[in-house]
PDB file with one MODEL, atoms N, CA, C and O in Angstrom:
MODEL        1
ATOM      1  N   UNK A   1     136.732 -46.685  90.647  1.00  0.00           N
ATOM      2  CA  UNK A   1     137.989 -47.199  90.152  1.00  0.00           C
ATOM      3  C   UNK A   1     137.658 -48.225  89.059  1.00  0.00           C
ATOM      4  O   UNK A   1     136.726 -49.027  89.121  1.00  0.00           O
ATOM      5  N   UNK A   2     138.530 -48.103  88.056  1.00  0.00           N
ATOM      6  CA  UNK A   2     138.340 -48.991  86.896  1.00  0.00           C
ATOM      7  C   UNK A   2     139.183 -50.242  87.056  1.00  0.00           C
ATOM      8  O   UNK A   2     140.325 -50.206  87.513  1.00  0.00           O
ATOM      9  N   UNK A   3     138.552 -51.384  86.648  1.00  0.00           N
ATOM     10  CA  UNK A   3     139.285 -52.670  86.657  1.00  0.00           C
ATOM     11  C   UNK A   3     138.876 -53.500  85.410  1.00  0.00           C
ATOM     12  O   UNK A   3     137.960 -53.137  84.670  1.00  0.00           O
ATOM     13  N   UNK A   4     139.584 -54.606  85.217  1.00  0.00           N
ATOM     14  CA  UNK A   4     139.282 -55.471  84.077  1.00  0.00           C
ATOM     15  C   UNK A   4     138.442 -56.670  84.575  1.00  0.00           C
ATOM     16  O   UNK A   4     138.821 -57.411  85.482  1.00  0.00           O
ATOM     17  N   UNK A   5     137.274 -56.805  83.915  1.00  0.00           N
ATOM     18  CA  UNK A   5     136.416 -57.965  84.210  1.00  0.00           C
ATOM     19  C   UNK A   5     136.726 -59.115  83.313  1.00  0.00           C
ATOM     20  O   UNK A   5     136.607 -58.975  82.096  1.00  0.00           O
ATOM     21  N   UNK A   6     137.120 -60.259  83.844  1.00  0.00           N
ATOM     22  CA  UNK A   6     137.559 -61.401  83.116  1.00  0.00           C
ATOM     23  C   UNK A   6     136.374 -62.074  82.421  1.00  0.00           C
ATOM     24  O   UNK A   6     136.565 -62.713  81.386  1.00  0.00           O
ATOM     25  N   UNK A   7     135.184 -61.952  82.947  1.00  0.00           N
ATOM     26  CA  UNK A   7     134.013 -62.562  82.331  1.00  0.00           C
ATOM     27  C   UNK A   7     133.519 -61.735  81.104  1.00  0.00           C
ATOM     28  O   UNK A   7     133.237 -62.296  80.045  1.00  0.00           O
ATOM     29  N   UNK A   8     133.425 -60.412  81.272  1.00  0.00           N
ATOM     30  CA  UNK A   8     132.972 -59.529  80.214  1.00  0.00           C
ATOM     31  C   UNK A   8     134.094 -59.236  79.210  1.00  0.00           C
ATOM     32  O   UNK A   8     133.818 -58.845  78.075  1.00  0.00           O
ATOM     33  N   UNK A   9     135.363 -59.422  79.620  1.00  0.00           N
ATOM     34  CA  UNK A   9     136.558 -59.163  78.803  1.00  0.00           C
ATOM     35  C   UNK A   9     136.615 -57.700  78.391  1.00  0.00           C
ATOM     36  O   UNK A   9     136.874 -57.400  77.225  1.00  0.00           O
ATOM     37  N   UNK A  10     136.381 -56.799  79.305  1.00  0.00           N
ATOM     38  CA  UNK A  10     136.439 -55.397  79.082  1.00  0.00           C
ATOM     39  C   UNK A  10     136.728 -54.626  80.374  1.00  0.00           C
ATOM     40  O   UNK A  10     136.549 -55.171  81.463  1.00  0.00           O
ATOM     41  N   UNK A  11     137.160 -53.399  80.273  1.00  0.00           N
ATOM     42  CA  UNK A  11     137.434 -52.617  81.502  1.00  0.00           C
ATOM     43  C   UNK A  11     136.160 -51.950  81.879  1.00  0.00           C
ATOM     44  O   UNK A  11     135.481 -51.372  81.030  1.00  0.00           O
ATOM     45  N   UNK A  12     135.812 -52.018  83.156  1.00  0.00           N
ATOM     46  CA  UNK A  12     134.579 -51.382  83.683  1.00  0.00           C
ATOM     47  C   UNK A  12     134.891 -50.719  85.028  1.00  0.00           C
ATOM     48  O   UNK A  12     135.917 -50.977  85.657  1.00  0.00           O
ATOM     49  N   UNK A  13     133.978 -49.872  85.427  1.00  0.00           N
ATOM     50  CA  UNK A  13     134.063 -49.204  86.695  1.00  0.00           C
ATOM     51  C   UNK A  13     133.568 -50.193  87.736  1.00  0.00           C
ATOM     52  O   UNK A  13     132.458 -50.714  87.622  1.00  0.00           O
ATOM     53  N   UNK A  14     134.389 -50.455  88.758  1.00  0.00           N
ATOM     54  CA  UNK A  14     134.026 -51.360  89.838  1.00  0.00           C
ATOM     55  C   UNK A  14     133.046 -50.721  90.828  1.00  0.00           C
ATOM     56  O   UNK A  14     133.111 -49.519  91.088  1.00  0.00           O
ATOM     57  N   UNK A  15     132.147 -51.529  91.370  1.00  0.00           N
ATOM     58  CA  UNK A  15     131.315 -51.023  92.418  1.00  0.00           C
ATOM     59  C   UNK A  15     131.584 -51.846  93.687  1.00  0.00           C
ATOM     60  O   UNK A  15     132.123 -52.951  93.621  1.00  0.00           O
ATOM     61  N   UNK A  16     131.205 -51.299  94.821  1.00  0.00           N
ATOM     62  CA  UNK A  16     131.436 -51.914  96.148  1.00  0.00           C
ATOM     63  C   UNK A  16     132.965 -52.187  96.338  1.00  0.00           C
ATOM     64  O   UNK A  16     133.355 -53.282  96.744  1.00  0.00           O
ATOM     65  N   UNK A  17     133.788 -51.203  96.046  1.00  0.00           N
ATOM     66  CA  UNK A  17     135.200 -51.397  96.167  1.00  0.00           C
ATOM     67  C   UNK A  17     135.691 -51.400  97.639  1.00  0.00           C
ATOM     68  O   UNK A  17     135.140 -50.696  98.486  1.00  0.00           O
ATOM     69  N   UNK A  18     136.672 -52.157  97.902  1.00  0.00           N
ATOM     70  CA  UNK A  18     137.291 -52.160  99.218  1.00  0.00           C
ATOM     71  C   UNK A  18     138.787 -52.472  99.101  1.00  0.00           C
ATOM     72  O   UNK A  18     139.191 -53.263  98.249  1.00  0.00           O
ATOM     73  N   UNK A  19     139.601 -51.854  99.951  1.00  0.00           N
ATOM     74  CA  UNK A  19     141.053 -52.109  99.990  1.00  0.00           C
ATOM     75  C   UNK A  19     141.341 -53.413 100.694  1.00  0.00           C
ATOM     76  O   UNK A  19     140.867 -53.639 101.807  1.00  0.00           O
ATOM     77  N   UNK A  20     142.107 -54.265 100.061  1.00  0.00           N
ATOM     78  CA  UNK A  20     142.523 -55.533 100.707  1.00  0.00           C
ATOM     79  C   UNK A  20     144.068 -55.672 100.632  1.00  0.00           C
ATOM     80  O   UNK A  20     144.754 -54.903  99.959  1.00  0.00           O
ATOM     81  N   UNK A  21     144.552 -56.652 101.329  1.00  0.00           N
ATOM     82  CA  UNK A  21     145.949 -57.027 101.262  1.00  0.00           C
ATOM     83  C   UNK A  21     146.003 -58.485 100.831  1.00  0.00           C
ATOM     84  O   UNK A  21     145.397 -59.347 101.466  1.00  0.00           O
ATOM     85  N   UNK A  22     146.743 -58.767  99.730  1.00  0.00           N
ATOM     86  CA  UNK A  22     146.855 -60.083  99.260  1.00  0.00           C
ATOM     87  C   UNK A  22     147.714 -60.953 100.133  1.00  0.00           C
ATOM     88  O   UNK A  22     148.368 -60.436 101.038  1.00  0.00           O
ATOM     89  N   UNK A  23     147.749 -62.262  99.907  1.00  0.00           N
ATOM     90  CA  UNK A  23     148.569 -63.170 100.753  1.00  0.00           C
ATOM     91  C   UNK A  23     150.006 -62.842 100.762  1.00  0.00           C
ATOM     92  O   UNK A  23     150.675 -63.065 101.771  1.00  0.00           O
ATOM     93  N   UNK A  24     150.556 -62.292  99.630  1.00  0.00           N
ATOM     94  CA  UNK A  24     151.987 -61.919  99.578  1.00  0.00           C
ATOM     95  C   UNK A  24     152.263 -60.567 100.140  1.00  0.00           C
ATOM     96  O   UNK A  24     153.400 -60.104 100.057  1.00  0.00           O
ATOM     97  N   UNK A  25     151.261 -59.883 100.726  1.00  0.00           N
ATOM     98  CA  UNK A  25     151.470 -58.639 101.361  1.00  0.00           C
ATOM     99  C   UNK A  25     151.257 -57.392 100.475  1.00  0.00           C
ATOM    100  O   UNK A  25     151.346 -56.264 100.960  1.00  0.00           O
ATOM    101  N   UNK A  26     150.977 -57.600  99.188  1.00  0.00           N
ATOM    102  CA  UNK A  26     150.753 -56.468  98.267  1.00  0.00           C
ATOM    103  C   UNK A  26     149.355 -55.904  98.412  1.00  0.00           C
ATOM    104  O   UNK A  26     148.406 -56.661  98.620  1.00  0.00           O
ATOM    105  N   UNK A  27     149.206 -54.596  98.307  1.00  0.00           N
ATOM    106  CA  UNK A  27     147.874 -53.989  98.383  1.00  0.00           C
ATOM    107  C   UNK A  27     147.120 -54.192  97.098  1.00  0.00           C
ATOM    108  O   UNK A  27     147.722 -54.248  96.026  1.00  0.00           O
ATOM    109  N   UNK A  28     145.785 -54.306  97.187  1.00  0.00           N
ATOM    110  CA  UNK A  28     144.914 -54.424  95.998  1.00  0.00           C
ATOM    111  C   UNK A  28     143.574 -53.858  96.320  1.00  0.00           C
ATOM    112  O   UNK A  28     143.261 -53.602  97.483  1.00  0.00           O
ATOM    113  N   UNK A  29     142.781 -53.659  95.312  1.00  0.00           N
ATOM    114  CA  UNK A  29     141.379 -53.236  95.432  1.00  0.00           C
ATOM    115  C   UNK A  29     140.499 -54.328  94.847  1.00  0.00           C
ATOM    116  O   UNK A  29     140.733 -54.865  93.765  1.00  0.00           O
ATOM    117  N   UNK A  30     139.460 -54.622  95.645  1.00  0.00           N
ATOM    118  CA  UNK A  30     138.513 -55.673  95.196  1.00  0.00           C
ATOM    119  C   UNK A  30     137.171 -55.042  95.006  1.00  0.00           C
ATOM    120  O   UNK A  30     136.767 -54.198  95.806  1.00  0.00           O
ATOM    121  N   UNK A  31     136.444 -55.434  93.941  1.00  0.00           N
ATOM    122  CA  UNK A  31     135.133 -54.892  93.713  1.00  0.00           C
ATOM    123  C   UNK A  31     134.289 -55.868  92.928  1.00  0.00           C
ATOM    124  O   UNK A  31     134.669 -57.028  92.773  1.00  0.00           O
ATOM    125  N   UNK A  32     133.160 -55.423  92.435  1.00  0.00           N
ATOM    126  CA  UNK A  32     132.223 -56.258  91.743  1.00  0.00           C
ATOM    127  C   UNK A  32     131.915 -55.594  90.392  1.00  0.00           C
ATOM    128  O   UNK A  32     131.799 -54.371  90.311  1.00  0.00           O
ATOM    129  N   UNK A  33     131.783 -56.408  89.331  1.00  0.00           N
ATOM    130  CA  UNK A  33     131.424 -55.897  88.045  1.00  0.00           C
ATOM    131  C   UNK A  33     129.902 -55.535  88.073  1.00  0.00           C
ATOM    132  O   UNK A  33     129.078 -56.347  88.493  1.00  0.00           O
ATOM    133  N   UNK A  34     129.558 -54.321  87.624  1.00  0.00           N
ATOM    134  CA  UNK A  34     128.152 -53.848  87.703  1.00  0.00           C
ATOM    135  C   UNK A  34     127.261 -54.603  86.680  1.00  0.00           C
ATOM    136  O   UNK A  34     126.039 -54.593  86.831  1.00  0.00           O
ATOM    137  N   UNK A  35     127.839 -55.251  85.651  1.00  0.00           N
ATOM    138  CA  UNK A  35     127.087 -55.874  84.580  1.00  0.00           C
ATOM    139  C   UNK A  35     126.834 -57.352  84.904  1.00  0.00           C
ATOM    140  O   UNK A  35     125.681 -57.781  84.855  1.00  0.00           O
ATOM    141  N   UNK A  36     127.845 -58.136  85.227  1.00  0.00           N
ATOM    142  CA  UNK A  36     127.715 -59.546  85.404  1.00  0.00           C
ATOM    143  C   UNK A  36     127.825 -59.995  86.842  1.00  0.00           C
ATOM    144  O   UNK A  36     127.415 -61.112  87.157  1.00  0.00           O
ATOM    145  N   UNK A  37     128.376 -59.148  87.757  1.00  0.00           N
ATOM    146  CA  UNK A  37     128.430 -59.509  89.139  1.00  0.00           C
ATOM    147  C   UNK A  37     129.664 -60.311  89.522  1.00  0.00           C
ATOM    148  O   UNK A  37     129.718 -60.848  90.629  1.00  0.00           O
ATOM    149  N   UNK A  38     130.645 -60.410  88.655  1.00  0.00           N
ATOM    150  CA  UNK A  38     131.893 -61.183  88.917  1.00  0.00           C
ATOM    151  C   UNK A  38     132.800 -60.294  89.764  1.00  0.00           C
ATOM    152  O   UNK A  38     132.767 -59.067  89.678  1.00  0.00           O
ATOM    153  N   UNK A  39     133.650 -60.992  90.624  1.00  0.00           N
ATOM    154  CA  UNK A  39     134.602 -60.255  91.390  1.00  0.00           C
ATOM    155  C   UNK A  39     135.671 -59.661  90.487  1.00  0.00           C
ATOM    156  O   UNK A  39     136.061 -60.305  89.514  1.00  0.00           O
ATOM    157  N   UNK A  40     136.150 -58.482  90.765  1.00  0.00           N
ATOM    158  CA  UNK A  40     137.171 -57.798  90.031  1.00  0.00           C
ATOM    159  C   UNK A  40     138.286 -57.391  90.965  1.00  0.00           C
ATOM    160  O   UNK A  40     138.046 -57.089  92.134  1.00  0.00           O
ATOM    161  N   UNK A  41     139.522 -57.381  90.449  1.00  0.00           N
ATOM    162  CA  UNK A  41     140.686 -56.989  91.266  1.00  0.00           C
ATOM    163  C   UNK A  41     141.517 -55.986  90.491  1.00  0.00           C
ATOM    164  O   UNK A  41     141.612 -56.041  89.265  1.00  0.00           O
ATOM    165  N   UNK A  42     142.114 -55.070  91.235  1.00  0.00           N
ATOM    166  CA  UNK A  42     143.109 -54.174  90.696  1.00  0.00           C
ATOM    167  C   UNK A  42     144.284 -54.160  91.673  1.00  0.00           C
ATOM    168  O   UNK A  42     144.156 -53.666  92.794  1.00  0.00           O
ATOM    169  N   UNK A  43     145.450 -54.715  91.241  1.00  0.00           N
ATOM    170  CA  UNK A  43     146.581 -54.817  92.077  1.00  0.00           C
ATOM    171  C   UNK A  43     147.292 -53.504  92.131  1.00  0.00           C
ATOM    172  O   UNK A  43     147.459 -52.833  91.113  1.00  0.00           O
ATOM    173  N   UNK A  44     147.712 -53.131  93.314  1.00  0.00           N
ATOM    174  CA  UNK A  44     148.457 -51.914  93.521  1.00  0.00           C
ATOM    175  C   UNK A  44     147.686 -50.927  94.443  1.00  0.00           C
ATOM    176  O   UNK A  44     146.465 -51.009  94.577  1.00  0.00           O
ATOM    177  N   UNK A  45     148.410 -50.033  95.045  1.00  0.00           N
ATOM    178  CA  UNK A  45     147.754 -49.074  95.954  1.00  0.00           C
ATOM    179  C   UNK A  45     147.043 -48.039  95.154  1.00  0.00           C
ATOM    180  O   UNK A  45     147.521 -47.579  94.117  1.00  0.00           O
ATOM    181  N   UNK A  46     145.848 -47.664  95.669  1.00  0.00           N
ATOM    182  CA  UNK A  46     145.053 -46.638  94.968  1.00  0.00           C
ATOM    183  C   UNK A  46     144.475 -45.650  95.939  1.00  0.00           C
ATOM    184  O   UNK A  46     143.780 -44.719  95.532  1.00  0.00           O
TER     185      UNK A  46
ENDMDL
END
């Protein structure tokens, strides 16, 4: 799944993705940037 890395400022393919639920109850996907290792999020069901 592709997400936006805030540190690299570009869209990248996330690795180690997992489905989470945010505090407000909305679904999201959390992963890690393969280049810099920063956490990445994609809001919405996937």
